[in-house]
C-alpha positions as CSV (number, residue, x, y, z in Angstrom):
1,M,6.8,219.5,-22.7
2,P,7.4,220.3,-26.2
3,L,6.0,218.1,-29.1
4,Q,8.7,216.8,-31.3
5,N,9.2,218.1,-34.3
6,I,9.9,215.6,-37.3
7,P,11.4,217.4,-40.4
8,D,9.9,217.3,-44.0
9,A,12.5,215.6,-46.0
10,K,10.5,217.3,-48.9
11,K,9.9,220.4,-48.0
12,D,13.1,221.7,-49.5
13,I,13.6,220.4,-52.3
14,P,11.0,221.7,-55.4
15,Q,8.2,221.2,-56.4
16,D,9.4,220.4,-59.9
17,R,11.7,217.5,-58.8
18,V,9.7,215.6,-56.3
19,Y,7.7,213.8,-58.8
20,Q,9.6,211.1,-61.0
21,K,9.8,212.3,-64.4
22,F,10.0,210.5,-67.9
23,T,11.9,211.2,-71.0
24,I,9.4,211.5,-73.9
25,D,11.4,213.8,-76.6
26,R,8.0,214.8,-78.0
27,P,7.2,217.8,-80.1
28,G,4.6,219.8,-78.7
29,K,2.9,223.6,-79.0
30,I,3.2,226.6,-76.6
31,I,-0.5,228.0,-77.1
32,F,-0.5,231.1,-75.6
33,V,-3.7,232.8,-74.0
34,G,-5.3,235.7,-75.2
35,H,-7.7,238.8,-75.1
36,H,-11.1,236.6,-74.5
37,L,-9.4,233.2,-73.8
38,S,-8.5,233.2,-78.0
39,T,-5.8,230.5,-78.2
40,R,-4.2,232.3,-82.1
41,T,-0.8,232.0,-81.5
42,S,1.4,229.0,-80.6
43,V,5.1,228.6,-81.0
44,R,6.3,224.6,-81.0
45,C,9.1,222.9,-78.5
46,L,10.4,219.7,-77.7
47,I,8.6,218.1,-74.5
48,R,12.2,216.7,-73.0
49,N,10.6,215.1,-69.5
50,I,7.5,214.9,-68.0
51,S,5.8,214.2,-64.5
52,L,2.7,214.4,-62.8
53,F,3.8,217.7,-61.7
54,G,4.9,219.9,-64.8
55,A,7.5,219.4,-67.9
56,D,10.8,220.4,-69.1
57,L,10.9,222.0,-72.3
58,E,13.0,223.0,-75.0
59,V,12.2,226.1,-76.9
60,S,14.3,228.4,-78.8
61,R,15.8,231.4,-76.9
62,F,14.5,233.4,-79.1
63,L,11.4,232.8,-78.7
64,P,9.0,234.4,-76.3
65,V,7.0,232.0,-73.5
66,P,4.1,233.3,-71.7
67,K,4.1,233.2,-67.8
68,N,0.1,231.2,-68.4
69,F,-0.5,229.3,-71.3
70,F,-1.6,225.8,-72.7
71,L,0.7,222.7,-74.0
72,E,-0.5,220.3,-76.5
73,I,1.8,217.0,-77.0
74,L,1.5,216.2,-80.8
75,G,-0.2,212.8,-81.3
76,I,-2.7,214.0,-78.0
77,R,-6.0,215.7,-78.5
78,D,-6.0,217.1,-75.1
79,E,-4.4,220.6,-74.0
80,I,-2.8,221.0,-70.7
81,G,-2.9,224.2,-68.6
82,A,0.5,225.2,-67.4
83,T,2.3,228.0,-66.0
84,L,6.2,229.2,-66.3
85,I,9.1,228.1,-63.5
86,R,12.1,229.5,-64.9
87,R,13.4,229.6,-68.3
88,E,17.1,229.1,-69.3
89,Q,18.5,229.9,-72.4
90,E,16.3,226.8,-74.3
91,N,15.2,224.9,-71.2
92,V,12.0,225.9,-70.0
93,V,10.7,224.4,-66.6
94,I,7.0,224.4,-66.7
95,G,4.6,223.2,-64.3
96,F,0.7,222.0,-64.8
97,N,-2.1,224.2,-63.4
98,M,-3.0,220.5,-61.5
99,L,-1.4,217.2,-61.5
100,I,-2.2,215.2,-64.2
101,D,-4.3,211.9,-63.7
102,P,-1.7,209.3,-63.8
103,T,-3.7,207.4,-66.2
104,F,-3.1,209.9,-69.2
105,L,0.4,210.1,-68.2
106,H,0.6,206.5,-68.8
107,H,-0.6,207.1,-72.1
108,V,2.1,209.9,-72.7
109,V,4.9,208.3,-71.7
110,R,3.6,205.0,-73.7
111,L,2.9,206.4,-76.9
112,S,6.7,207.6,-76.9
113,F,8.0,204.1,-77.0
114,E,5.4,203.1,-79.8
115,V,7.2,205.2,-82.2
């Protein structure tokens, strides 16, 4: 007798759409990781949405976005390791190298309401 196969509803949903996104519209910086982990080069961006998994950014379509980089949210000292998932013109979808702490996410979302 075969075992019952229960389908996973989240299996077909892309990972960046599984987690709840919060609109923050905060400026940020993409910090390039160079030779010997140097972080001299950076590009400004606008962080539109953020979740535990990643974020949606807006970057000039003429500026390069590396595959791996650090994301800095202006007003917060921490840098978050991130990976490029996809880019369509100026819209960039990234995934964090690990899920961010829910307390940190709450702090970031709360900051966007205080401005």
